C-alpha positions as CSV (number, residue, x, y, z in Angstrom):
1,M,10.7,-18.1,-9.6
2,P,9.1,-14.6,-9.9
3,S,11.3,-11.7,-9.0
4,L,10.5,-9.7,-5.9
5,T,9.5,-6.1,-6.4
6,T,8.8,-3.4,-3.8
7,G,5.1,-4.1,-4.1
8,L,5.6,-7.9,-3.6
9,V,7.9,-7.4,-0.6
10,R,5.1,-5.2,0.8
11,L,2.5,-8.0,0.2
12,G,4.9,-10.6,1.8
13,H,5.4,-8.5,4.9
14,R,1.6,-8.5,5.3
15,C,1.0,-12.1,4.6
16,H,3.3,-14.9,3.1
17,K,0.2,-16.7,1.7
18,K,-1.0,-13.6,-0.1
19,L,2.4,-13.2,-1.7
20,Y,2.4,-16.8,-2.9
21,L,-1.2,-16.6,-4.3
22,E,-0.5,-13.3,-6.0
23,S,2.5,-14.7,-7.7
24,H,1.3,-18.3,-8.5
25,A,-2.5,-18.5,-8.3
26,R,-3.9,-15.2,-9.2
27,H,-7.0,-17.0,-10.6
28,L,-8.1,-17.7,-7.0
29,A,-8.7,-14.0,-6.3
30,A,-12.1,-12.5,-6.1
31,P,-13.4,-11.1,-9.4
32,A,-11.9,-7.6,-9.9
33,V,-14.3,-4.7,-9.2
34,P,-14.2,-2.1,-12.0
35,V,-12.3,0.9,-10.9
36,I,-11.4,4.2,-12.4
37,D,-8.2,3.9,-14.5
38,R,-5.9,6.5,-12.8
39,R,-2.7,5.6,-14.7
40,D,-2.8,8.9,-16.6
41,A,-3.2,10.9,-13.4
42,Y,-0.3,9.0,-11.8
43,S,1.9,9.7,-14.8
44,R,1.0,13.3,-14.6
45,I,1.9,13.4,-10.9
46,D,5.3,11.8,-11.6
47,E,5.8,14.4,-14.4
48,L,5.0,17.3,-12.0
49,A,7.3,15.8,-9.3
50,R,10.2,15.6,-11.8
51,A,9.7,19.3,-12.6
52,R,11.1,20.0,-9.2
53,F,14.4,18.7,-10.4
54,P,15.3,20.5,-13.7
55,G,17.9,18.9,-15.8
56,G,17.4,15.4,-14.7
57,G,17.8,12.4,-16.9
58,A,14.9,10.0,-17.4
59,L,15.4,6.3,-18.2
60,D,13.3,4.5,-20.8
61,H,11.4,1.7,-19.1
62,T,11.6,-0.6,-22.1
63,V,15.2,-0.3,-23.3
64,E,17.2,0.7,-20.3
65,S,20.1,-1.4,-19.2
66,A,22.3,-1.8,-16.2
67,D,25.1,-0.1,-18.1
68,R,22.9,2.9,-18.8
69,V,21.9,3.2,-15.1
70,R,25.5,3.1,-14.0
71,S,26.6,5.7,-16.6
72,L,24.0,8.1,-15.3
73,L,25.2,7.5,-11.7
74,V,28.8,8.5,-12.5
75,D,27.8,11.4,-14.8
76,S,28.1,14.4,-12.5
77,S,26.5,16.7,-15.1
78,I,23.1,14.9,-14.5
79,P,21.6,16.4,-11.4
80,A,18.9,13.8,-11.0
81,I,17.9,10.4,-12.3
82,F,14.2,9.6,-13.0
83,G,12.8,6.1,-13.0
84,G,16.0,4.2,-12.5
85,A,15.6,0.4,-12.4
86,F,18.0,-1.4,-10.0
87,T,18.3,-5.1,-9.2
88,R,20.0,-7.0,-6.3
89,D,19.8,-10.7,-5.7
90,G,16.5,-11.1,-7.6
91,V,14.9,-8.0,-6.1
92,K,13.9,-5.4,-8.7
93,V,13.0,-1.8,-7.8
94,R,12.3,1.3,-9.7
95,I,13.2,4.6,-8.0
96,A,11.2,7.7,-8.7
97,V,14.1,10.2,-8.3
98,L,17.7,10.0,-7.3
99,V,18.9,13.6,-6.7
100,R,22.7,14.1,-6.8
101,S,24.2,15.9,-3.8
102,G,27.9,16.2,-4.4
103,A,29.3,12.6,-4.3
104,E,26.1,11.4,-2.6
105,F,22.4,11.0,-3.6
106,E,19.1,11.8,-2.1
107,L,16.4,9.1,-2.6
108,V,13.0,10.5,-3.4
109,A,9.7,8.5,-3.6
110,V,6.5,10.1,-5.0
111,T,2.9,9.2,-4.0
112,A,-0.4,10.3,-5.3
113,G,-1.7,10.3,-1.8
114,T,-1.9,13.2,0.8
115,R,-0.7,11.2,3.8
116,V,2.5,9.5,4.9
117,R,1.9,5.8,5.7
118,K,4.0,3.1,7.3
119,R,4.4,1.3,4.0
120,H,6.3,4.3,2.5
121,A,9.2,3.8,4.9
122,R,9.2,0.1,4.2
123,D,9.2,0.7,0.4
124,L,12.1,3.1,0.7
125,A,14.0,0.7,2.9
126,V,13.7,-2.0,0.2
127,Q,15.1,0.6,-2.3
128,L,18.0,1.5,0.0
129,W,18.8,-2.2,0.4
130,V,18.9,-2.7,-3.4
131,L,21.0,0.5,-3.9
132,A,23.6,-0.8,-1.5
133,A,24.7,-3.2,-4.3
134,Y,25.6,-0.2,-6.5
135,D,28.0,1.6,-4.2
136,V,25.5,4.5,-4.1
137,T,25.8,6.6,-0.9
138,V,22.3,7.9,0.1
139,S,22.4,10.9,2.4
140,R,18.7,11.5,2.8
141,V,15.4,9.7,2.0
142,W,12.3,11.7,1.1
143,L,8.7,11.2,0.3
144,L,6.9,13.7,-1.9
145,A,3.1,13.7,-1.2
146,L,0.3,15.9,-2.5
147,D,-0.2,19.0,-0.3
148,R,-3.9,19.3,0.5
149,G,-3.4,22.9,1.4
150,Y,-2.3,23.8,-2.1
151,V,-5.1,25.6,-4.0
152,H,-4.6,25.8,-7.7
153,P,-5.2,29.4,-8.8
154,G,-5.4,28.5,-12.5
155,G,-2.7,28.4,-15.2
156,A,0.4,26.4,-14.7
157,I,0.7,24.2,-11.6
158,D,3.5,25.0,-9.2
159,P,5.3,21.7,-8.5
160,A,7.1,23.3,-5.5
161,R,3.7,24.0,-3.8
162,L,1.8,21.0,-5.1
163,F,3.9,18.6,-3.0
164,F,5.1,18.6,0.6
165,R,8.3,16.8,1.5
166,E,8.6,14.3,4.4
167,D,12.0,13.1,5.6
168,L,11.8,9.3,6.2
169,T,15.6,8.8,6.4
170,D,15.6,7.5,10.0
171,Q,12.4,5.4,9.6
172,A,13.7,3.7,6.4
173,R,17.2,3.0,7.8
174,A,15.8,1.5,11.0
175,L,14.2,-1.2,8.9
176,L,17.4,-2.2,7.1
177,P,19.0,-4.6,9.7
178,G,16.4,-7.3,9.3
179,L,15.4,-6.7,5.7
180,G,17.9,-9.0,4.1
181,G,16.6,-12.0,6.1
182,E,13.0,-11.1,5.4
183,I,13.7,-10.9,1.7
184,E,15.4,-14.3,1.8
185,A,12.4,-15.8,3.6
186,L,10.0,-14.3,1.0
187,Q,12.1,-15.8,-1.8
188,G,11.7,-19.1,-0.1
189,V,8.0,-18.7,-0.1
190,L,8.0,-18.0,-3.8
191,A,10.2,-21.0,-4.5
192,S,8.0,-23.4,-2.6
193,P,5.8,-25.8,-4.6
194,T,2.9,-25.2,-2.3
195,P,1.4,-22.2,-0.5
196,P,2.4,-21.6,3.1
197,I,-0.1,-22.3,5.9
198,V,-1.1,-19.0,7.4
199,A,-3.9,-18.5,9.9
200,T,-6.5,-16.0,8.8
201,G,-6.8,-12.8,11.0
202,G,-6.4,-9.1,11.1
203,Q,-4.0,-9.1,8.1
204,C,-7.0,-10.1,5.9
205,L,-8.5,-6.6,6.4
206,R,-7.8,-3.0,5.7
207,P,-7.7,-3.3,2.8
208,R,-9.7,-6.5,2.4
209,C,-7.5,-9.1,0.7
210,D,-8.3,-10.2,-2.8
211,F,-8.1,-13.8,-1.6
212,Y,-10.4,-13.4,1.4
213,E,-13.1,-15.7,0.1
214,H,-10.5,-18.3,-0.9
215,C,-9.0,-18.4,2.6
216,H,-12.3,-18.1,4.5
217,G,-14.2,-20.9,2.8
218,D,-15.2,-22.5,6.1
219,E,-16.6,-19.3,7.7
220,P,-20.1,-19.5,9.3
221,P,-23.0,-17.4,8.1
222,H,-22.3,-13.7,9.0
223,P,-18.7,-14.1,10.0
224,V,-17.3,-11.4,12.4
225,A,-15.4,-9.9,9.5
226,E,-18.7,-8.5,8.2
227,L,-18.9,-6.1,11.1
228,P,-18.6,-2.5,9.8
229,R,-15.3,-0.8,10.2
230,L,-13.8,-3.7,11.9
231,E,-10.1,-3.1,12.8
232,P,-7.6,-5.9,12.4
233,A,-6.8,-5.8,16.1
234,Q,-10.5,-6.3,16.9
235,L,-10.7,-9.3,14.6
236,D,-7.6,-10.9,16.2
237,A,-9.2,-10.3,19.6
238,L,-12.4,-12.0,18.6
239,R,-10.6,-14.9,17.0
240,A,-8.5,-15.3,20.2
241,R,-11.8,-15.9,22.1
242,G,-13.1,-18.4,19.6
243,I,-15.7,-16.0,18.3
244,R,-16.2,-16.4,14.6
245,A,-19.9,-15.4,13.9
246,V,-21.5,-12.1,14.5
247,T,-24.3,-13.8,16.4
248,D,-21.7,-14.9,19.0
249,V,-20.3,-11.5,19.8
250,P,-21.2,-10.5,23.3
251,D,-22.7,-7.1,23.9
252,D,-20.0,-6.2,26.4
253,F,-17.1,-7.1,24.1
254,P,-14.3,-4.5,24.6
255,T,-13.8,-2.0,21.8
256,L,-17.1,-2.8,20.1
257,T,-18.3,0.5,18.6
258,P,-22.0,1.6,18.7
259,L,-22.2,1.0,15.0
260,Q,-20.8,-2.6,15.4
261,A,-23.1,-3.3,18.3
262,R,-26.1,-2.1,16.2
263,A,-25.0,-4.5,13.4
264,C,-24.8,-7.4,15.9
265,A,-28.3,-6.7,17.2
266,A,-29.7,-6.5,13.7
267,V,-28.1,-9.9,12.7
268,R,-29.4,-11.6,15.9
269,S,-32.9,-10.3,15.4
270,G,-33.0,-10.9,11.7
271,R,-34.6,-7.5,11.2
272,P,-33.1,-4.4,9.5
273,F,-32.3,-1.5,11.8
274,R,-34.3,1.6,11.2
275,A,-33.1,4.8,13.0
276,P,-36.0,6.8,14.2
277,A,-34.4,10.0,13.0
278,I,-34.2,8.7,9.5
279,A,-37.9,7.6,9.6
280,E,-38.9,11.1,10.7
281,A,-36.8,12.7,8.0
282,L,-38.3,10.5,5.3
283,A,-41.8,11.0,6.6
284,V,-41.8,14.7,5.6
285,I,-40.8,14.1,2.0
286,V,-43.6,14.6,-0.6
287,W,-43.5,11.9,-3.2
288,P,-42.5,11.6,-6.0
289,A,-39.3,13.3,-5.0
290,H,-36.4,14.5,-7.2
291,C,-33.4,16.8,-7.2
């Protein structure tokens, strides 16, 4: 059975079927869309975040052992531990930074994003749950995110100004009481010989699931999920009324945005929508046009 990681727990919280397919039937996912490889950038961000904690000890991802992790935890001369791998009951996590604070530690996660999201608190809760098996007392839980207000003046980057720090201690701890049961349920999903039966719905969107086409094989032409900027709550409300096709969406459906209403009208008419303002703007262009 595959081990659970922070990322897989996150997937399972969103959808048990997605967790199963991701772990056992990845070939059913939609073909991957080529994306920019940002691994070097992410490594650089981790490096800059570590610079905020001079004197820390980094762990080698390939040769580290449980004994090595425990030796760093008890070595009071090491002010911070970078990239520590910890395991509890088949759940493996890698912690960006553990900062020593007397006999306790502060748990620090690092993101390449500029916003704090709900998933950050959940990820940190999983890390707290695993750390509990190591008799590590965590006093605070932090997220380091990129500060959009920082303007690089040239020269060396100032790590203290590049990131802002968000305290997620209360949010992460509030998720702990039910986490053990949730993890046990997710491990049951992974151990099953067949995927769980999960109704499609809002969890399939934002972001669109890699297995969307696999799970929506019986959709009618122009399913409601094609509506632009459709929110998960909107999809669930449409499904609750038995509306599956764009052509069946009533004009007075609550929460339908002007953009979505326009898309519904275009699908019903079978003709593309042309905004008059765009036609007027294009009319004044002298062709051939170029930049």
